[in-house]
N, C-alpha and C positions, 0 to 999 in steps of 0.2 A: 214414665220414661221421657227423656228429654228430646228436644228437636234435634240436637246434635247426634244423639244416638240413633234417631230415626234415619237421618241422612246417611250415617255410616252404614247402617243396616241395609238401606235401600241401594247404596252404591255397590254393595257386595252381590246384589242379584244379577243374574245373567241378562244381557240385552235380549230384545225380542228376536233378533236375527243375528247370528254371529258365525264366525269361521273358527274351525278347530285345526290345529296343525296336524298334518298327516305325513309320516315319514315315507320318503321315497325308497323303494327296495334297492338295497345295495349302497345306500347313501350313508354318510356319517350322521351321528345323532343331531348335529347342528344344521343339517341340510334337510329342510322340510318344505312341503308345499302347503297351500291353504285349501281346505275343503269346506264349502258352505254347508252348514247344518241348518235345517229348517225347523225352527221352533215357532210355528206360524199356523195356528188353528184357533177355533172357538171353543175347543173342549175345555181347556184350563180355565178360561175366564167364565165359562158357563158354570162349571163346578164351583168356582170361587163365589160367584154372585149368588148361586143357590144357597151356599152355606151362610151367606150374609142376609138371606131373606129376599133376594132379588130386588135390591133397591132401585135398579134401573127401570123398573116397571111402575114406580111411584110418581113419575112426572112425564109430561109429554116432551119429546125431544125431536130435534132436527139434526140429521147427519149431513156433513159436508165433506165430500171427497173430491179428488182431483190431483193434478201434479203441481200446479202453481196457483196461488191465489186463495187457497183454502183458509188460511188464517185471516187474511184481509176480509174475505167474504163473511167468515164466522164472526169476527169482531164487529163488523158493521151491522150485521143482523142482530147480534146481541145488544148493541147500543140502541138500535131502533126499538127493540122490545122493551128495554129498560125505560126509554123515553115515553113508552106507552103505558107506564105505570106498573110494569110487570117485574117480579123478582126473577132474575135470570142467572142460570149457571152457565159458565163458558169454560169449555175444556179444550185446550190447544196443546200442540207440541211441535218441536221441542221448545225449551225455554231459552231465553237470552242470558239470564244471570242467575236466577234462583228457581228451584224446581216449583216453588209455590205459585209462580206465574202461570203454570199450566191449569190451575184450578181457581177460577175466579167467580165471585158472586157480585153481580151487578144489581144494586138495589135502586128502587125509584128515587129520583132526586127529591129532596125535601123542599124544593122551591128555589134554592140558591144555586146558580150555575157555577161551574168551575171546580167541582169536586175532584180530588186527586184520584186518578184511575188506579194507581198502584195500591191504594189502601184496600182495595177489594180482593187482593190475593188472599188465599186461605191463610189465616193466622198461623204462626209457628206452633202455638199450643194445640190448635185443632188438628194441624197436620200430624204432629207427633202422636196425639191421642188416637186419631183414626188410623194412622199407619200401623200402630201396634195392634189395634183391633182387627184390621184386615189381615195382617201378618199372622196373628194368632189363629184366625179362621183357616188360613192357608196351611199352617203347620198341622192343625188338627185334621184337615183333609188328607194330608200326606200320611199321618199316623193311621188314619182310617182306611188307607189305601184307595181313597177316591181319586187322589192325585199321585202321579209317580214322583213328582218333584215339585218344589216351590214354583209359583208363577214367576214370570219374567218381570223385569223392571216396569215395563209399560203396562202389563196386565195388572200389576198391583196398584199402580197409580190410577189406572182407569177405574178399578173397583173402589179405590179411595174417593175418587171424584163422585162416583154414584152415591156413596154413603153420605158424603158431605152435602150433596144437592138434596138428597132425601131429608136429612136433618134440617136443612135450611128452608124446606118447603118451597122450592122454586116453582114458579108458574110455567117455566119453559127452560129446557137445557139445550144449548147449541154446542154440538160435539164435532170437533174437527177430527176426521179420520187420520190415524197416524201414518199408515202406508197402505196402498191398495184400497181395499174395501171389503171384499168378500170374506176374508179371514182376519180382518183387523179386530182387535178387542172391542172397539167401540161398537162394532156391528152386532153386539149381543142385544142392543136395545131394539124396540119396535118403534121406528120413527114415524111421526105424523107427516113428515115431509123429507124428501131426499134432495140434495143439491149437489151437482157435479160441475166443478170448475174446469178450466182448460186442461187438457191432457196432452202430455208429450212424453218423450223417452226419458225414463228415470227408473232406477232400481230394476233394471231388466233382468238381473240374475234371480229375482224373486217374483217379478210380475209378468215376465214375458219379453221377448225380443222385439215385438212390434207394437205399434200404437193400438192396433186392433185388439191384441191380447191384453194389453194393459187396460184398455177401456172396458173390457169384459170383467176384469178384476174390480175396477171401480164401480161397475154396474151391479156388483154384488150387494150394494147397500139398498137396492130397490126392493120393494115388497109387492106381493100380488095386490092388484087393484089400488095401488098407491099413487103418489104424485111425484114427479121429477121436475125440478127447475134446472135448466141448463141453457146453453147458448150454442148456436151453430159454430163448429170448429173444424178440425182436421177431418177430411172425408172418412178416413178409417175409423176414427172415434165416433163420428156421427152414425156410421153404419152399425157398429157394435152396440152402442147405446140404444139405437132404434130397435135392433133385433131383440135385445133383452127386454126392453120396455114393452114390445109387442107380445112377447111370450108371456109376460106377467100381467098384461092388461093394465099397464101403468099409463096414467094420464100425463102427457108431456106439457110443460109450461115454458114457452120461449121468452127469455128475458130481454130479447133484442129491443123490444119497445121502450125499454128504460135506458138504453144507451144514448149518448148525445149525437147530434147531427154530425156528419162528416165535416172536418175542418175546425171543430172546436178545439181550443187550446188544451193541452194536457195539464195545465196548471190553473186554469180559470174556472169559476163556477158556471153551470149551465142549467137551463130549465128542462124539466120533464113533466109529463102528465101522469098523475098517480091518484087512483081512486076518485076520479072526477075532478081533481084540482091540480093546478100547476104549483110545483115546488121548485126550489133552487137547490141544486146539488152542489154543495160547497164542502168537500171532504178534505181533511188534512192529509189523506193518502194521495200523493201526486203521481203523475205518470199516466200515459194513455192506457196502459194495461189495467190500471185500477178502475177505469170506466166500466170494464166488463165485470169485475168483481163487485162493484157497487150495484150494477144492474141486477146481478144475481141476488144480492141481499134484498134489494127492493122488491123483486119479483117474489122472493120467498115471503117477505113481510106481507105483501098483498094477498098471497095465497093463504097465509095464516089468518088474515082478517076475513077474507071472503068465504073460505071453506071450513075454517075451524073456529070462527067467531072470536078471535083474539081482538082486544080493543085497540087496534092499530089504526091511526089516522094519518092523513097526509102531513099534518103539522109534526106529528111524532116521527115520521119517516125523515122529514127534513132535519129536525133537531138531532135525531140519532146519527145520521150521516155526518153532520157537522161536528158532533161530539165524540166520534170514534177515536179511540186511542189504540194504536198498534205500532209500537216502536220498531226501528230497524228496517223500515220500508221507505227508501228514499228519505230517510230522516236527516234533517239538517241540524247540526250542533255547532255552536261557537263556544267552546269550553271557556270556563272562567280562567282569568289570568293565573290564579293560584294553581289550578290544575296543570297548566302548561309550564309554569315556572318550576313546579315540583318535578315534572318529567325531564325538562332540560337540565335541571340542577343535579339529577342523579348520575349523569354521565353515561357512557356507553359500557357495554360488557367488555371484558378483556379481549383485546385483539381487534376491536372495531373503533375506528377513529372517524371523525367528520371528514377528513381528507379522502377517505376511502369510499365515501357514500356514493359518488357517481363515477369516480375514476377520471372525471374530466372537469368537475366544477372547481373553480378557484376558491381558496380558503375564505376569502372575504365574502363570497356569496353565501357561505354556510354559517356566517358568524352571528347573525342577528335574527333569530327566530321571531316571527310575529304571530298574530292570531288568524290563521286561515280558517275557512269554513270547512267543516267535516261533513261528508255525506255518507251515511251508513245504510247499506242495503244488503239483505241476506241472500241475494241471487246466488243459488248453489247448484244450478244446472244450466245447460245451454239456453233453454227458453228464458230462464230468469236473467241470464247474461245479456241476451238480446234485448229484453225489456229494459234493463238498466242502461245499456248502450243507447237505445232509442231515446230514453228520457234525458240522458245527459246531452246527447247531440241536439235534442229539441231545445233544451235550455241554453246551450251554448250558441245556437244558431243566431239568436238575437244579438249576441255580442260579437258576431263575426268570427267565432272560433273555427279553426279548420276541422275537417272531419277526421283526419288522421294526424294527431298531434306530433307523432314521431317524425313525420316528414318535414316539419318546419321548426323543430326544436333547436334552439341555439344553446349548446352545452356550456357556453360562457355566461349565460344568464339564468335567472331563476325559472324553473318550470312553472307552468300555469296550473297543471293538473297532475297529481300523483296518486297512484293506486297502491293501497296496502292489500295484499291478496294471500289467501290460503284456501285450500279445499280438501275434501276427503278423498281418499284414494279410490273409492268406488265411483267417482265422478269422471267424466271424459275430460281430463286435464287439458290435453292439446286443443280440443275444440273450444273450451272455455277461454283459454289464453288467446287463441286466434280471434275470438269475438271481442274480448275486452281490452287486451293490452295495447293494440295499435292506436287507441284513442287517448292514451296517456303519454306524458313526457317521460315518466319514470315509474318503475314498479318496485315496491319493497315487499319482499317475500317473508311471510311470518309462519312460525310453527304454531300449532294449536293443540290444546290438551284433549286429545281423543285417540283411542287405540286405532281408529280408522283414518288418522291424519295422513296426508301425503307428505313424504319427507321433503325437507327444504331443498335438498340436492335435486330431487325430481322437479320441483317447482322451478329451480334455477335453469335446468336444462330446457324446460318448456319455454321459459321466458327468453332464453338465448335464441331459440328457434324463431321467435317473432321479430328479433332485431331491436326490441325496445330495451333501453338501458334498465338494468335491474340490480338490486342489492339484497342479499340475504340478511336475515336478522336472527338473533338467538331467542328472542321473546317477542310477544306482542307489544309490550311496553317499549322495547328497543326499536321495533318497527315504527312506532309512532315517533320516537325520538329522531330516527333517521329521516322520516318524512318531514318533520318540522325543520330539520337542518337544511333541507332543500329549499325552504322558503317559498312554497307554492301558494297560489291563491286558494286552491281547493285540494283537499285530501279526501279521496273516496276509499272507504273500507268495505270490501265485499269478497264473496266467494264461498262463505261458510257462515252458518248461524253461530257456530262456536266462536269464530273470529270476531264477528260483529258484537256478540254478547260480551266478550272479554274486553274489546276495545271500548265499548260503550261504558262499561264499568270503570275503566281507567279514566276516560275523558270526563265523566261526570264526577270524578274524584270521590267516589263512594268508598266508605270504610269497608275493609275486607270482612265479608260475612263468613260464618262457619258453614260452608256449603261446598258440595262436591262440584268439581269443574268438568268431570267426565260423565257424559250421559249418552 
């Protein structure tokens, strides 16, 4: 069976958590409300993995949970392990562009630096072969009445990753928890180490309405007599994590010793002491919030070296941090001229003209698009929005940029900073727009390919409430076109992983792949 067939089949599976329409008594058939259905347990993934021979037990694994920073921490730790000569499996979610990105094999470098990180995504042929192998096992389990229905999209991908890592004989698997922890499909493993990043309010409808309740769900990845790497954070989270750790006799490891001294620039390298030696932390992941994620990865690496005898050295930690690749996190792109020319040359969708872009800009301002810098960041909740705002303000401070761009913007001149924004409807839209929009001169609102996407009309209403000039677009491509017509120095793309993934694909002028966009 082909890769295209595997993707089509995968896309037909139900999501891990979803809503079903429920008719309101006395209403018309078109008037329905949404009721959240919970398909959220370890039962299905446990039965599926057992049918596959429990591949997740064939390699040591590290589980990484949290609200923000899971992916950055996981990718940094995996890079450190790879630089230590280990064959490492890295499982993350969601993906930016292709589903293969979720399942990566990081092989030891053969001595030459600069290997292309993207080449380590699971190959299409392996993906297709293993997908239908896992799917066949799931179908048989349904026929045998071991499963009531086929596993979810995330459950099947998780099982596929386990089988791929088993086949690849990985020395270590670094697994990013999808959501929560206690009932997440990744939690079927027996981790040698658990890592919990910063916790904030997100997915409350499934994890709980308070930070304390959410933290308890995250703490579900802890094991009796195990070890936990974390950092001091919100008092409610600290208390919940501490209570669960005490109940399970878990040894806590504070990563604070690997954070930089107060006052260190968010973009400059800094020294830390690791395993008796001083190393220089020089990560491509910028922003003060990444200091915490890097510290967690370093603490996890040290724990693996000291308590599990992994061959991790200070030099490997330094190289691993420096060689981390994790796109879409304050990622800076200056697209090739051919990519921008192609965009500008396609024109706007029917009904959209350059003159309508701002409602105030003179036509001559919009007539000569240049090559601005794009900053892509997947900030998708209030905590992420604050981190992005802080990073942007820190970088702009040196240039004397104002804190609130909208207060000083002259509508007869080109804006200095434009935001392309979209988000999912289960996110606190008003809060995110109040955090981000005031630091931009103009906001372009984009639709995204997800059944959970916020309607552009709702985005526009939230934007109008902030008083920041905004323009709706019909597609992500058109949103980029409109932003280019505004002639800014910087275009920031943020608010959703889906948005950043599609925009990145366009800006890198990549050929269209036969891949599903909704996940």
